[in-house]
MIGUGU-414354 format. One record per residue (C-alpha): x, y, z. Coordinates in nm, 3 decimals. Layout:
// residues N
<site><east>X</east><north>Y</north><up>Z</up></site>
...
// end
This chain:
// residues 376
<site><east>12.689</east><north>8.610</north><up>9.555</up></site>
<site><east>12.398</east><north>8.761</north><up>9.401</up></site>
<site><east>12.300</east><north>8.830</north><up>9.875</up></site>
<site><east>12.567</east><north>9.103</north><up>9.821</up></site>
<site><east>12.505</east><north>9.455</north><up>9.824</up></site>
<site><east>12.600</east><north>9.658</north><up>9.546</up></site>
<site><east>12.899</east><north>9.823</north><up>9.484</up></site>
<site><east>12.988</east><north>10.070</north><up>9.232</up></site>
<site><east>13.381</east><north>10.197</north><up>9.100</up></site>
<site><east>13.485</east><north>10.519</north><up>8.879</up></site>
<site><east>13.847</east><north>10.547</north><up>8.742</up></site>
<site><east>13.996</east><north>10.856</north><up>8.640</up></site>
<site><east>13.999</east><north>10.722</north><up>8.268</up></site>
<site><east>13.612</east><north>10.746</north><up>8.301</up></site>
<site><east>13.579</east><north>10.428</north><up>8.375</up></site>
<site><east>13.266</east><north>10.374</north><up>8.549</up></site>
<site><east>13.138</east><north>10.040</north><up>8.678</up></site>
<site><east>12.921</east><north>9.801</north><up>8.941</up></site>
<site><east>13.009</east><north>9.527</north><up>9.147</up></site>
<site><east>12.920</east><north>9.346</north><up>9.455</up></site>
<site><east>13.046</east><north>9.499</north><up>9.809</up></site>
<site><east>13.219</east><north>9.162</north><up>10.044</up></site>
<site><east>13.401</east><north>9.402</north><up>10.240</up></site>
<site><east>13.371</east><north>9.705</north><up>10.444</up></site>
<site><east>13.110</east><north>9.974</north><up>10.371</up></site>
<site><east>13.129</east><north>10.302</north><up>10.285</up></site>
<site><east>13.335</east><north>10.549</north><up>10.014</up></site>
<site><east>13.734</east><north>10.530</north><up>9.948</up></site>
<site><east>13.944</east><north>10.673</north><up>9.688</up></site>
<site><east>14.319</east><north>10.585</north><up>9.633</up></site>
<site><east>14.546</east><north>10.431</north><up>9.365</up></site>
<site><east>14.430</east><north>10.149</north><up>9.136</up></site>
<site><east>14.746</east><north>9.854</north><up>9.091</up></site>
<site><east>14.691</east><north>9.479</north><up>9.028</up></site>
<site><east>14.859</east><north>9.202</north><up>9.115</up></site>
<site><east>14.979</east><north>8.884</north><up>8.969</up></site>
<site><east>15.051</east><north>8.657</north><up>9.283</up></site>
<site><east>14.876</east><north>8.322</north><up>9.236</up></site>
<site><east>14.875</east><north>8.258</north><up>9.596</up></site>
<site><east>14.878</east><north>8.446</north><up>9.943</up></site>
<site><east>14.572</east><north>8.690</north><up>9.908</up></site>
<site><east>14.627</east><north>8.762</north><up>10.288</up></site>
<site><east>15.004</east><north>8.798</north><up>10.332</up></site>
<site><east>14.914</east><north>9.061</north><up>9.994</up></site>
<site><east>14.659</east><north>9.272</north><up>10.177</up></site>
<site><east>14.765</east><north>9.276</north><up>10.496</up></site>
<site><east>15.104</east><north>9.425</north><up>10.390</up></site>
<site><east>15.157</east><north>9.827</north><up>10.476</up></site>
<site><east>15.326</east><north>9.873</north><up>10.124</up></site>
<site><east>14.945</east><north>9.912</north><up>10.030</up></site>
<site><east>14.835</east><north>10.187</north><up>10.175</up></site>
<site><east>14.644</east><north>10.430</north><up>9.958</up></site>
<site><east>14.568</east><north>10.161</north><up>9.697</up></site>
<site><east>14.372</east><north>9.935</north><up>9.579</up></site>
<site><east>14.494</east><north>9.574</north><up>9.522</up></site>
<site><east>14.337</east><north>9.421</north><up>9.194</up></site>
<site><east>14.426</east><north>9.030</north><up>9.197</up></site>
<site><east>14.476</east><north>8.860</north><up>8.865</up></site>
<site><east>14.369</east><north>8.509</north><up>9.025</up></site>
<site><east>14.041</east><north>8.467</north><up>8.916</up></site>
<site><east>13.934</east><north>8.258</north><up>9.261</up></site>
<site><east>14.032</east><north>8.439</north><up>9.580</up></site>
<site><east>13.910</east><north>8.381</north><up>9.905</up></site>
<site><east>13.936</east><north>8.001</north><up>9.862</up></site>
<site><east>14.140</east><north>7.945</north><up>10.195</up></site>
<site><east>14.025</east><north>8.184</north><up>10.479</up></site>
<site><east>14.251</east><north>8.345</north><up>10.683</up></site>
<site><east>14.440</east><north>8.338</north><up>10.967</up></site>
<site><east>14.638</east><north>8.575</north><up>11.300</up></site>
<site><east>15.008</east><north>8.406</north><up>11.203</up></site>
<site><east>14.950</east><north>8.477</north><up>10.824</up></site>
<site><east>14.953</east><north>8.888</north><up>10.896</up></site>
<site><east>15.227</east><north>9.097</north><up>10.781</up></site>
<site><east>15.108</east><north>9.391</north><up>10.991</up></site>
<site><east>14.891</east><north>9.468</north><up>11.267</up></site>
<site><east>14.607</east><north>9.522</north><up>11.022</up></site>
<site><east>14.495</east><north>9.627</north><up>10.655</up></site>
<site><east>14.606</east><north>9.952</north><up>10.487</up></site>
<site><east>14.541</east><north>9.954</north><up>10.188</up></site>
<site><east>14.189</east><north>10.133</north><up>10.018</up></site>
<site><east>14.005</east><north>9.790</north><up>9.940</up></site>
<site><east>14.102</east><north>9.422</north><up>9.652</up></site>
<site><east>13.925</east><north>9.354</north><up>9.339</up></site>
<site><east>13.828</east><north>9.032</north><up>9.287</up></site>
<site><east>13.692</east><north>8.825</north><up>8.996</up></site>
<site><east>13.577</east><north>8.598</north><up>9.236</up></site>
<site><east>13.491</east><north>8.584</north><up>9.602</up></site>
<site><east>13.460</east><north>8.266</north><up>9.759</up></site>
<site><east>13.291</east><north>8.285</north><up>10.081</up></site>
<site><east>13.306</east><north>7.937</north><up>10.171</up></site>
<site><east>13.637</east><north>7.882</north><up>10.251</up></site>
<site><east>13.864</east><north>7.517</north><up>10.296</up></site>
<site><east>14.190</east><north>7.510</north><up>10.505</up></site>
<site><east>14.286</east><north>7.337</north><up>10.778</up></site>
<site><east>14.463</east><north>7.686</north><up>10.962</up></site>
<site><east>14.175</east><north>7.872</north><up>10.876</up></site>
<site><east>13.998</east><north>8.108</north><up>11.121</up></site>
<site><east>13.790</east><north>8.392</north><up>10.942</up></site>
<site><east>13.725</east><north>8.494</north><up>10.595</up></site>
<site><east>13.903</east><north>8.795</north><up>10.404</up></site>
<site><east>13.538</east><north>8.980</north><up>10.446</up></site>
<site><east>13.582</east><north>8.956</north><up>10.806</up></site>
<site><east>13.949</east><north>9.081</north><up>10.727</up></site>
<site><east>13.838</east><north>9.351</north><up>10.559</up></site>
<site><east>13.547</east><north>9.442</north><up>10.751</up></site>
<site><east>13.754</east><north>9.438</north><up>11.085</up></site>
<site><east>14.035</east><north>9.714</north><up>10.887</up></site>
<site><east>13.729</east><north>9.891</north><up>10.735</up></site>
<site><east>13.895</east><north>9.802</north><up>10.388</up></site>
<site><east>13.662</east><north>9.758</north><up>10.085</up></site>
<site><east>13.662</east><north>9.399</north><up>9.899</up></site>
<site><east>13.516</east><north>9.438</north><up>9.519</up></site>
<site><east>13.355</east><north>9.112</north><up>9.347</up></site>
<site><east>13.166</east><north>9.041</north><up>9.026</up></site>
<site><east>13.450</east><north>9.284</north><up>8.859</up></site>
<site><east>13.648</east><north>9.179</north><up>8.451</up></site>
<site><east>13.947</east><north>9.204</north><up>8.656</up></site>
<site><east>14.137</east><north>9.109</north><up>8.298</up></site>
<site><east>13.928</east><north>9.411</north><up>8.180</up></site>
<site><east>14.076</east><north>9.627</north><up>8.444</up></site>
<site><east>14.417</east><north>9.506</north><up>8.450</up></site>
<site><east>14.429</east><north>9.574</north><up>8.069</up></site>
<site><east>14.318</east><north>9.958</north><up>8.162</up></site>
<site><east>14.644</east><north>9.967</north><up>8.418</up></site>
<site><east>14.864</east><north>9.812</north><up>8.182</up></site>
<site><east>14.842</east><north>10.033</north><up>7.913</up></site>
<site><east>14.666</east><north>10.399</north><up>8.143</up></site>
<site><east>14.959</east><north>10.330</north><up>8.335</up></site>
<site><east>14.835</east><north>10.318</north><up>8.795</up></site>
<site><east>14.486</east><north>10.523</north><up>8.779</up></site>
<site><east>14.334</east><north>10.706</north><up>9.071</up></site>
<site><east>13.966</east><north>10.554</north><up>9.127</up></site>
<site><east>13.733</east><north>10.574</north><up>9.348</up></site>
<site><east>13.484</east><north>10.328</north><up>9.599</up></site>
<site><east>13.122</east><north>10.346</north><up>9.665</up></site>
<site><east>12.853</east><north>10.146</north><up>9.814</up></site>
<site><east>12.689</east><north>10.484</north><up>9.946</up></site>
<site><east>12.728</east><north>10.732</north><up>9.594</up></site>
<site><east>12.622</east><north>10.515</north><up>9.244</up></site>
<site><east>12.599</east><north>10.863</north><up>9.078</up></site>
<site><east>12.909</east><north>10.863</north><up>8.847</up></site>
<site><east>12.880</east><north>11.253</north><up>8.822</up></site>
<site><east>12.947</east><north>11.262</north><up>9.204</up></site>
<site><east>13.174</east><north>10.986</north><up>9.195</up></site>
<site><east>13.374</east><north>11.143</north><up>8.954</up></site>
<site><east>13.361</east><north>11.501</north><up>9.192</up></site>
<site><east>13.493</east><north>11.394</north><up>9.458</up></site>
<site><east>13.775</east><north>11.172</north><up>9.333</up></site>
<site><east>13.850</east><north>11.453</north><up>9.141</up></site>
<site><east>13.872</east><north>11.656</north><up>9.444</up></site>
<site><east>14.117</east><north>11.395</north><up>9.646</up></site>
<site><east>14.479</east><north>11.356</north><up>9.688</up></site>
<site><east>14.704</east><north>11.158</north><up>9.465</up></site>
<site><east>14.879</east><north>10.956</north><up>9.618</up></site>
<site><east>15.169</east><north>11.090</north><up>9.549</up></site>
<site><east>15.091</east><north>11.368</north><up>9.770</up></site>
<site><east>15.004</east><north>11.175</north><up>10.098</up></site>
<site><east>15.235</east><north>11.067</north><up>10.342</up></site>
<site><east>15.159</east><north>10.706</north><up>10.447</up></site>
<site><east>15.466</east><north>10.677</north><up>10.671</up></site>
<site><east>15.343</east><north>10.803</north><up>10.950</up></site>
<site><east>15.052</east><north>10.637</north><up>10.935</up></site>
<site><east>15.214</east><north>10.219</north><up>10.919</up></site>
<site><east>15.541</east><north>10.297</north><up>11.131</up></site>
<site><east>15.574</east><north>10.156</north><up>11.506</up></site>
<site><east>15.499</east><north>10.459</north><up>11.763</up></site>
<site><east>15.738</east><north>10.273</north><up>12.006</up></site>
<site><east>16.059</east><north>10.151</north><up>11.954</up></site>
<site><east>15.992</east><north>9.733</north><up>12.038</up></site>
<site><east>16.219</east><north>9.422</north><up>12.012</up></site>
<site><east>16.111</east><north>9.093</north><up>11.748</up></site>
<site><east>16.198</east><north>8.770</north><up>11.875</up></site>
<site><east>16.038</east><north>8.549</north><up>11.576</up></site>
<site><east>16.238</east><north>8.402</north><up>11.340</up></site>
<site><east>16.087</east><north>8.219</north><up>10.996</up></site>
<site><east>15.757</east><north>8.018</north><up>11.023</up></site>
<site><east>15.826</east><north>7.666</north><up>11.079</up></site>
<site><east>15.570</east><north>7.447</north><up>10.860</up></site>
<site><east>15.649</east><north>7.146</north><up>11.041</up></site>
<site><east>15.581</east><north>7.225</north><up>11.380</up></site>
<site><east>15.294</east><north>7.553</north><up>11.282</up></site>
<site><east>15.444</east><north>7.814</north><up>11.453</up></site>
<site><east>15.750</east><north>8.086</north><up>11.446</up></site>
<site><east>16.089</east><north>7.992</north><up>11.515</up></site>
<site><east>16.284</east><north>8.176</north><up>11.831</up></site>
<site><east>16.625</east><north>8.156</north><up>11.683</up></site>
<site><east>16.940</east><north>8.187</north><up>11.958</up></site>
<site><east>17.127</east><north>8.539</north><up>11.935</up></site>
<site><east>17.440</east><north>8.540</north><up>11.733</up></site>
<site><east>17.610</east><north>8.836</north><up>11.947</up></site>
<site><east>17.526</east><north>9.101</north><up>11.602</up></site>
<site><east>17.266</east><north>9.402</north><up>11.652</up></site>
<site><east>17.047</east><north>9.581</north><up>11.397</up></site>
<site><east>16.804</east><north>9.824</north><up>11.420</up></site>
<site><east>16.524</east><north>9.845</north><up>11.169</up></site>
<site><east>16.367</east><north>10.177</north><up>11.041</up></site>
<site><east>16.005</east><north>10.137</north><up>10.994</up></site>
<site><east>15.832</east><north>10.267</north><up>10.717</up></site>
<site><east>15.582</east><north>9.954</north><up>10.741</up></site>
<site><east>15.777</east><north>9.716</north><up>10.743</up></site>
<site><east>15.683</east><north>9.344</north><up>10.675</up></site>
<site><east>15.612</east><north>9.116</north><up>10.985</up></site>
<site><east>15.825</east><north>8.867</north><up>10.777</up></site>
<site><east>16.076</east><north>9.048</north><up>10.688</up></site>
<site><east>16.191</east><north>9.088</north><up>11.071</up></site>
<site><east>16.178</east><north>8.703</north><up>11.073</up></site>
<site><east>16.423</east><north>8.653</north><up>10.767</up></site>
<site><east>16.639</east><north>8.878</north><up>10.946</up></site>
<site><east>16.606</east><north>8.748</north><up>11.339</up></site>
<site><east>16.601</east><north>8.383</north><up>11.127</up></site>
<site><east>16.985</east><north>8.469</north><up>11.016</up></site>
<site><east>17.035</east><north>8.530</north><up>11.446</up></site>
<site><east>17.085</east><north>8.895</north><up>11.443</up></site>
<site><east>16.882</east><north>9.108</north><up>11.711</up></site>
<site><east>16.596</east><north>9.301</north><up>11.637</up></site>
<site><east>16.541</east><north>9.664</north><up>11.727</up></site>
<site><east>16.280</east><north>9.846</north><up>11.531</up></site>
<site><east>16.251</east><north>10.186</north><up>11.577</up></site>
<site><east>16.004</east><north>10.437</north><up>11.443</up></site>
<site><east>16.013</east><north>10.634</north><up>11.132</up></site>
<site><east>16.070</east><north>10.946</north><up>11.331</up></site>
<site><east>16.419</east><north>10.843</north><up>11.410</up></site>
<site><east>16.712</east><north>11.076</north><up>11.440</up></site>
<site><east>17.024</east><north>10.970</north><up>11.310</up></site>
<site><east>17.231</east><north>11.121</north><up>11.568</up></site>
<site><east>17.105</east><north>10.889</north><up>11.817</up></site>
<site><east>17.185</east><north>10.585</north><up>11.567</up></site>
<site><east>17.542</east><north>10.745</north><up>11.522</up></site>
<site><east>17.604</east><north>10.779</north><up>11.892</up></site>
<site><east>17.490</east><north>10.425</north><up>11.921</up></site>
<site><east>17.737</east><north>10.277</north><up>11.670</up></site>
<site><east>18.017</east><north>10.440</north><up>11.769</up></site>
<site><east>17.940</east><north>10.294</north><up>12.117</up></site>
<site><east>17.911</east><north>9.953</north><up>11.975</up></site>
<site><east>17.584</east><north>9.902</north><up>12.096</up></site>
<site><east>17.446</east><north>9.801</north><up>11.698</up></site>
<site><east>17.618</east><north>9.670</north><up>11.426</up></site>
<site><east>17.393</east><north>9.785</north><up>11.138</up></site>
<site><east>17.118</east><north>9.896</north><up>10.979</up></site>
<site><east>16.804</east><north>9.791</north><up>10.783</up></site>
<site><east>16.579</east><north>9.976</north><up>10.613</up></site>
<site><east>16.230</east><north>9.842</north><up>10.567</up></site>
<site><east>15.963</east><north>9.850</north><up>10.242</up></site>
<site><east>15.661</east><north>10.115</north><up>10.247</up></site>
<site><east>15.382</east><north>10.296</north><up>10.116</up></site>
<site><east>15.402</east><north>10.572</north><up>9.869</up></site>
<site><east>15.644</east><north>10.811</north><up>9.713</up></site>
<site><east>15.995</east><north>10.857</north><up>9.807</up></site>
<site><east>16.032</east><north>11.173</north><up>9.673</up></site>
<site><east>15.805</east><north>11.365</north><up>9.915</up></site>
<site><east>16.011</east><north>11.166</north><up>10.218</up></site>
<site><east>16.269</east><north>11.521</north><up>10.203</up></site>
<site><east>16.374</east><north>11.454</north><up>10.608</up></site>
<site><east>16.403</east><north>11.159</north><up>10.652</up></site>
<site><east>16.600</east><north>11.108</north><up>10.332</up></site>
<site><east>16.822</east><north>11.390</north><up>10.474</up></site>
<site><east>16.886</east><north>11.156</north><up>10.809</up></site>
<site><east>16.939</east><north>10.861</north><up>10.593</up></site>
<site><east>17.221</east><north>11.048</north><up>10.480</up></site>
<site><east>17.405</east><north>11.150</north><up>10.781</up></site>
<site><east>17.413</east><north>10.802</north><up>10.849</up></site>
<site><east>17.566</east><north>10.747</north><up>10.509</up></site>
<site><east>17.813</east><north>10.936</north><up>10.602</up></site>
<site><east>17.897</east><north>10.783</north><up>10.926</up></site>
<site><east>17.964</east><north>10.476</north><up>10.787</up></site>
<site><east>17.709</east><north>10.230</north><up>10.919</up></site>
<site><east>17.651</east><north>9.909</north><up>10.757</up></site>
<site><east>17.304</east><north>9.937</north><up>10.558</up></site>
<site><east>17.048</east><north>9.729</north><up>10.394</up></site>
<site><east>16.728</east><north>9.851</north><up>10.197</up></site>
<site><east>16.427</east><north>9.663</north><up>10.075</up></site>
<site><east>16.196</east><north>9.815</north><up>9.843</up></site>
<site><east>16.112</east><north>10.200</north><up>9.974</up></site>
<site><east>16.442</east><north>10.103</north><up>10.198</up></site>
<site><east>16.617</east><north>10.061</north><up>9.871</up></site>
<site><east>16.481</east><north>10.386</north><up>9.682</up></site>
<site><east>16.559</east><north>10.575</north><up>9.954</up></site>
<site><east>16.918</east><north>10.510</north><up>10.022</up></site>
<site><east>16.903</east><north>10.611</north><up>9.605</up></site>
<site><east>16.790</east><north>10.948</north><up>9.678</up></site>
<site><east>16.987</east><north>11.010</north><up>10.011</up></site>
<site><east>17.282</east><north>10.972</north><up>9.821</up></site>
<site><east>17.110</east><north>11.238</north><up>9.562</up></site>
<site><east>16.951</east><north>11.010</north><up>9.229</up></site>
<site><east>16.595</east><north>11.085</north><up>9.222</up></site>
<site><east>16.336</east><north>10.774</north><up>9.177</up></site>
<site><east>16.138</east><north>10.781</north><up>8.885</up></site>
<site><east>15.785</east><north>10.646</north><up>8.882</up></site>
<site><east>15.709</east><north>10.281</north><up>8.655</up></site>
<site><east>15.425</east><north>10.288</north><up>8.422</up></site>
<site><east>15.181</east><north>10.032</north><up>8.663</up></site>
<site><east>15.470</east><north>9.895</north><up>8.898</up></site>
<site><east>15.560</east><north>9.516</north><up>8.963</up></site>
<site><east>15.344</east><north>9.305</north><up>9.223</up></site>
<site><east>15.383</east><north>9.019</north><up>9.188</up></site>
<site><east>15.501</east><north>8.667</north><up>9.297</up></site>
<site><east>15.675</east><north>8.560</north><up>8.961</up></site>
<site><east>15.861</east><north>8.856</north><up>8.861</up></site>
<site><east>16.245</east><north>8.694</north><up>8.694</up></site>
<site><east>16.562</east><north>8.867</north><up>8.827</up></site>
<site><east>16.896</east><north>8.815</north><up>8.719</up></site>
<site><east>17.177</east><north>8.820</north><up>8.969</up></site>
<site><east>17.517</east><north>8.967</north><up>8.833</up></site>
<site><east>17.704</east><north>8.789</north><up>9.037</up></site>
<site><east>17.688</east><north>8.427</north><up>8.958</up></site>
<site><east>17.445</east><north>8.498</north><up>8.636</up></site>
<site><east>17.102</east><north>8.275</north><up>8.775</up></site>
<site><east>16.771</east><north>8.368</north><up>8.769</up></site>
<site><east>16.556</east><north>8.445</north><up>9.064</up></site>
<site><east>16.205</east><north>8.399</north><up>9.076</up></site>
<site><east>16.061</east><north>8.720</north><up>9.333</up></site>
<site><east>15.807</east><north>8.841</north><up>9.515</up></site>
<site><east>15.772</east><north>9.238</north><up>9.377</up></site>
<site><east>15.566</east><north>9.552</north><up>9.520</up></site>
<site><east>15.723</east><north>9.882</north><up>9.361</up></site>
<site><east>15.562</east><north>10.154</north><up>9.144</up></site>
<site><east>15.897</east><north>10.372</north><up>9.167</up></site>
<site><east>16.258</east><north>10.255</north><up>9.040</up></site>
<site><east>16.589</east><north>10.422</north><up>9.120</up></site>
<site><east>16.737</east><north>10.591</north><up>8.758</up></site>
<site><east>17.059</east><north>10.414</north><up>8.571</up></site>
<site><east>17.199</east><north>10.734</north><up>8.646</up></site>
<site><east>17.332</east><north>10.543</north><up>9.010</up></site>
<site><east>17.552</east><north>10.339</north><up>8.821</up></site>
<site><east>17.790</east><north>10.617</north><up>8.889</up></site>
<site><east>17.839</east><north>10.502</north><up>9.237</up></site>
<site><east>17.718</east><north>10.172</north><up>9.295</up></site>
<site><east>17.790</east><north>9.809</north><up>9.164</up></site>
<site><east>17.423</east><north>9.678</north><up>9.033</up></site>
<site><east>17.367</east><north>9.349</north><up>9.159</up></site>
<site><east>17.098</east><north>9.246</north><up>9.023</up></site>
<site><east>16.828</east><north>9.342</north><up>8.730</up></site>
<site><east>16.468</east><north>9.224</north><up>8.671</up></site>
<site><east>16.421</east><north>9.088</north><up>8.323</up></site>
<site><east>16.099</east><north>9.155</north><up>8.254</up></site>
<site><east>16.198</east><north>9.510</north><up>8.150</up></site>
<site><east>16.594</east><north>9.565</north><up>8.238</up></site>
<site><east>16.542</east><north>9.779</north><up>8.528</up></site>
<site><east>16.721</east><north>9.762</north><up>8.857</up></site>
<site><east>16.658</east><north>9.537</north><up>9.148</up></site>
<site><east>16.980</east><north>9.566</north><up>9.339</up></site>
<site><east>17.263</east><north>9.749</north><up>9.389</up></site>
<site><east>17.609</east><north>9.824</north><up>9.583</up></site>
<site><east>17.709</east><north>10.085</north><up>9.680</up></site>
<site><east>18.099</east><north>10.162</north><up>9.605</up></site>
<site><east>18.342</east><north>10.194</north><up>9.868</up></site>
<site><east>18.027</east><north>10.156</north><up>10.181</up></site>
<site><east>17.911</east><north>9.881</north><up>10.325</up></site>
<site><east>17.537</east><north>9.961</north><up>10.216</up></site>
<site><east>17.368</east><north>9.767</north><up>9.994</up></site>
<site><east>16.963</east><north>9.733</north><up>9.908</up></site>
<site><east>16.784</east><north>9.527</north><up>9.691</up></site>
<site><east>16.443</east><north>9.651</north><up>9.524</up></site>
<site><east>16.265</east><north>9.313</north><up>9.498</up></site>
<site><east>16.133</east><north>9.097</north><up>9.808</up></site>
<site><east>16.404</east><north>8.834</north><up>9.882</up></site>
<site><east>16.133</east><north>8.749</north><up>10.244</up></site>
<site><east>15.874</east><north>8.700</north><up>9.961</up></site>
<site><east>15.527</east><north>8.636</north><up>10.204</up></site>
<site><east>15.367</east><north>8.530</north><up>9.959</up></site>
<site><east>15.660</east><north>8.411</north><up>9.677</up></site>
<site><east>15.934</east><north>8.248</north><up>9.602</up></site>
<site><east>16.250</east><north>8.182</north><up>9.845</up></site>
<site><east>16.543</east><north>8.234</north><up>9.570</up></site>
<site><east>16.630</east><north>8.548</north><up>9.681</up></site>
<site><east>16.602</east><north>8.437</north><up>10.055</up></site>
<site><east>17.006</east><north>8.408</north><up>10.147</up></site>
<site><east>17.023</east><north>8.831</north><up>10.094</up></site>
<site><east>16.944</east><north>8.800</north><up>10.428</up></site>
<site><east>17.245</east><north>8.582</north><up>10.555</up></site>
<site><east>17.454</east><north>8.841</north><up>10.317</up></site>
<site><east>17.324</east><north>9.107</north><up>10.556</up></site>
<site><east>17.479</east><north>8.939</north><up>10.885</up></site>
<site><east>17.762</east><north>8.817</north><up>10.748</up></site>
<site><east>17.883</east><north>9.158</north><up>10.645</up></site>
<site><east>17.847</east><north>9.305</north><up>10.985</up></site>
// end
């Protein structure tokens, strides 16, 4: 790894480090978060919800199995960059087509290795999510500090317009078939759902489609009145609100449109950002967690049957406990007791904070997609 060029990191708490660059060149700012997943780095890196963030992997060895076109969760990498302890340029896997370095360079995302990731993880744990800057061009600490201080914070930027589709489209792939090494092509059950894309992961669409639903994906600039009219004409049976990046509180106009859908009594299901936007549209603002939940090993209790599901997570924001006045809590996080799922009272709407589609992660919560389909 000694042949790699240097890259410098500066955090808003004053931390200044030098590492090795294995991604694109340049200077980028973003919010630092750590992810505790043991595998699935390609799916994590290509998740649009990480737009504007640096992903710090607690798993020390990254790059071993390479990357491939089938495991992309979106069409590109939206994260500012990734930080790892050891990057393995020599990958080995029968499905691999290119390296993580190749992927990052193609999509102008930084790759930083030879960093004490335990140290950085503890900084985030103790101080909360931190803004940072990384550069292959600038080594002066004061200059990096000046650029970071003059850059907008993640909660001031609307990333949804960047990650959302620009045109509507239909999604036909189902879940991955490991025996045949391809995505399934499920039959339609006659039900049709509109997915509002705030940065939707490919595997969410796959899991929805796998239940037999017809899937139409529309931009985040949707018009509620148009969807309500289609619902009244029985052209669609429900709406799904996707995951996505950034602070949900800045999405005021979107929340107003969702409020119209709520009033129209359209069956809806939301995941992550969609879950948060439903809360805001109901009049309950979200709040920011200290360092968020990011990983594939978080225990969540299903209140209905008392079982514990190991879940995939990726969020910095949460809905408030006060929402219990209008909704029943369906899932709770066993790490910190935060709300992970709700079913609104007297309304055909429910949502979860965790990611039942996994990718990467366990499939304990996969049944939630089937519950949505059965509710239509």
